[in-house]
N, C-alpha and C positions, 0 to 999 in steps of 0.2 A: 583638663577637659576641653578647654577652648581650642587647643591645638588639635586634639583628636577629632573634634567636631568639624574643624576647618578641613582636615584631611578627608573626612567622610563626605563633606559637601562637595569638594572638588572632584573626588572619585565618582560621585553620583552625577555631577554635571558633565564631566568629560570621561565617559566610560572607557575610552580607548587609551587614556593616559596612564603611564606607570608611575611608581612612587617617585622616581627622579624628576619627572615633569611636574608632578604635584609639589615636590619640594621647591623647585624653581619658582612656581607660582606663589607659594607661601613666602618665599624670600622677597619676591617683588612686592608683596603686600606688607612686608615689614617684619616678618618673623625671622629671627636669627636662629635657624634650626638646621640640623645636619641631615644628610641623607640617611644615616643609620637610624636616627630616631624615627623618621617618617617610615622607614622600612619596617621597624618593629611594630608601629601602630598599624601599618598596612597588613602585616601578617596576623596580628591579634584580632583585627576586625574581619579577617577572611576575605579581604579584597582581592580581586583577580588582577594579576599582572599580565598585560598583553603579550602574546607570543612574539619572539623576535623573528624578523624576516631573515631568510637565508641570504648571505652576502653574494653579490654578483661580481664576477670577474671583469676586469677591464681588458681592453684590447691593446697589446703592447707590440712595438716594433722590435727588430732584432738588436738594435743598439740600446734597448731598455727604455726608450722614450715612449710616451703615451700618445696615441694618435689624436685624442680629443684635446682641443684647445682649452687650456686652463685659465679661468678668470683670475685676473690679478688686481683689478680695481673696480669700483662701481661704474656701471655703464660700459665695462669692457666687453662682456658677453651677456646678451639676453638669450632666452630660449622660449620657444612657444610650441604648443601642441594642442590637440583636441582631445576632450574627454566626452564620452557619450553617456546619455542617461535618458529616462523616460518619465513622462507625467503619468498620473493615475489612469488616464484613458488609453494608455498604451502607445501614445504618439511619442516619437523620439525627439530629443533636442541635443544640441551640442554646446559645449563650453570651451571657448577659446582661452587657453591658459597662457599667460605671459609672465615670466619671472626674470629677475636679475640674478644671475648665477653667483655673483660675488657676495652681494648683501643678503641673498635668499629671499628678498622681498617679492611678494606676489603683486605684480603691477596691474594686472587685469584678469577678471574672470567674466568674459563676455558671453551671455546666454542668448541663444536664438535657435529656432527650428533648423535652419540651414545657415551656414556661414561660408560665403564664397570669398574669393581673393579680394574683391572690392571692399567687402566688410572688414577683412583683415587689415587692409590699408587704412581704413578710417579709424580703426581701433589704435593702430600703431601711430598714426598721425597725432591723435590726442595724447598718447603717451609721450611722444617726442616733445610736444609742447610743454608737458607737465614735468617730465623727468630729464629731458635732454636726449640727445641722439646717442645710441650705443655704437661702439666700434664694430661689433660683430653680433649677428643674430643666428642662433642655431635652431634647426628643425629637421624633421624627416622629409621624405620626398613626396608627401601627399599633394594632391592637386591644388589644395588651398594655399600651399607654400611655394610651389614651383611655377606658378602662373607667370607668363612672360611680363605682363604689366607690373606685377608685384616686384619681380626681380629687377626690372629696369628702374622702377621707382626707388627701390632701396639703393641701387647702384648710383643713381643721380644724387642721393643724399650721402654718398660715401660710406654706406653701411655694408660691410662684407657679409655675405651669406655663407653659413657653414652647414652643409648638408651631411647628415649621417649616412652610413652605408645602409642599403635596403636590408631589412630584417635584422638590424642591429640596434634595438632600442637602448641598450646600455650605453651607447655612445652619446645619448642625450640623457645622461644619468640624473642630473639635477632636476630636470623637468619630470622624468619618470618617477623619481622619488616623491616629488610634490604631488603628482597625479595619484599616487598610491595613498598618500595621506588624505587628499581630498575625497577619494572614494571611500576609504576605510572610516574616516571620522565624520563624514557628512552624508555623501550621496547614498551609501548603502543603508543608512539608518533613517532616511526621510522618504515620505510619500508626498510628492508635489502634485497638488490638485490642478494647478494651472501653471502656465509658463511664467506669468507675472510673479506668482509665489516663489517659484524657483529662482528668479532673478533677485528678489529681495533677500531670501534666506542665504543664497550663495554669496551675495555681496557682503552680508553681515558676517559670514564665516571668514571671508577674506580679510575684513577689518580685524577680526579677532586673531587670525593667523599672523598678520603683520605687526600688530601693536601689543598683543597680549601673550600669545602662545610661546613658551620657551623652546628654543632651538638648541639641540645638543652641540652642533658644530660652532655655535656662537656663545659657548660657555653658559648656556641656560638663559640667554637673553632672547627676546623676540627680534625679528629682522628690522623692525622700525619702531622701537619703543617710544611711547609718548612722553615718558619721564625717565630720568636717570635716578636710581635709588641705590644707596649703599646700606645693606642690611645691618642692624645692630648686632652686637656680640652677646654671647652667654644666654641665648634664648630669649632676650628681652624684646618687647614689642616696640617697634618704631612707629613714626607717624604714618598714617594711611590716608591716601587720597581716594576719593570715591571710585570704585571699580568701573572701568569703561564698559563692562558687559551690561550694567544696569541701563545706561543711556542707550546702548545699542539695542537691547531687547525692547525697550520702550519704543524706540524708533521703528523697529521691525513690526511690532504689534500695531502701531499707528498706520504704517504703510499697508499691512495686510487688511486692516479694517477698511482702508480707503479702496482697496482692490475689490473686496467682496460687497461693499455697500456703495 
């Protein structure tokens, strides 16, 4: 019954997660449980499995090599892009997304009404100080990324810019995939009353994505786990540390109360 309730709780909290993602979360919490068992509970409780996205083709050369530079180590290739959203009053805002393609970690989700090249430089400068300088950074040909000042600044820091072909978003596949998750699992299900509320909620989701959310390409582990845990065997319950969501939710509520009062 405890396992069943835990599955239901996670399915309710993360409505767009399938049974495999829920299994990875349970294993992180200490449950030695298989995918098949969670799948059975999933079907018995009538839980909905999110529909799979249609695979996208990659762009290949005649010799069989892929045009897109493949990340081979951390800080080898970063990618950045913009995601658009609106507050409840209809005013639009932008989210600058910066990710490390190798580790899949989301390095920044910068929220503002307008984001120009100068703001992009400030965000990147803070990230370079915190995470180090990447060898390459990938983006589309939008005005916020091709500004001469930004290109010269990156060149002076020996960061190579990798621009995708116009109208070919699949060449920035890692960032496009992340943008889809951000929109599907957060933006499409939230109504932001103010820009400040959007900043707090989006940053809280970034922390969850990096430290808690299981990633299929990382064998069910989050991009930047806070702890390393080996699940027990035979369905036994292992030691559990306090879930980071609790402190994150409390911090979010405190920040939102400060904004509205």
